[in-house]
C-alpha positions, 0 to 999 in steps of 0.5 A: 924840204925834200923833193917829194914834199916839194912836189906835194906842196906844189900839187896842193897849191895847184889843187887850191887854185883849181878849187878857187876857180870852181873847176873839177879836175876833168874841167881843168884838164879839158882846158889844155887837152888833158884828162882829169886823171892826168890833172890829178896826178900833178895835184897829187905831186906824182909828176916831177914835171910840175917843177918845170916853168913851162908846165907851170905856165900851162897848168896855171894858165888853164886856171887864169892864174900864173906860176907866181900865184902857184908859188904864193899858194904853196906852203912856205910861198916862194921857198918851194924850189923850181928850175928857176934860180932861188933869188927873190925878185924885187917886185915880190919882196913887198907883195901884198894883195892881188894886184901885187901878186901877178905883177912880176909875171905880167909877161912881155908886151908881145903876150898882150894884144889889142882890138877895137870892137866894131859892133854893139853885139856885147853891149852893155859889157863892151860897145862899139869903139871899145878897145879890148886888151887880151892875153894870148893863150890865157884861158878865160873864166866864166863870164870873162871876155875872150878872143877866139881865133878860129881855124879858118882865120875868123876871130870872134869876141865873146863872153866865155861860159863853159867848155868840154872836150868837144865844144865850148859855149860862149855868149854874145852871138848878136846879143849877150843873152844868145849863146853859141856852140863852137866845136873845139876842133874849129878853135885855133886859140882862145885868149882872155880879155884882161881890160876894156878901154872905152873909146875916148 
């Protein structure tokens, strides 16, 4: 497979992951501060930087996925080359199903943090005493919990609803049926909640 066809295959895989999330190119791009046109160039295989692992992490992270999911989505799976060596990872060899897909890219422990909820604002989704694990920098999907670090140092736990270039809309500002709009300029980082551990 030549470099042009490899770039096209990776671009098609990125487009498939985006469609699975129900996002437009503009919505996916907005999650990482990129225009829809810029995102479209990656999907068209017209940006060679798509082969770089750091770029793959950034793009797939906007979709709540991993570079490994991108490789699995591409025609021929992991045969599509990147800057990484073409050796098969032992965890990837027998991979079947969704849980096995992301296993090799769960990330270092430092990428995952925990916090304990102090209030019942997010009940019944999560109540006081529930410990949340969240992946730093991983953008949430609609309806997924998220930890929002604001520029002023305040940290909020909410359910993600939607976002555009100007603001993000979340639920859980006092109750799950209450929405809150947060200016993107006030947000330092957004991290997806990946598990809830009930207080024992």
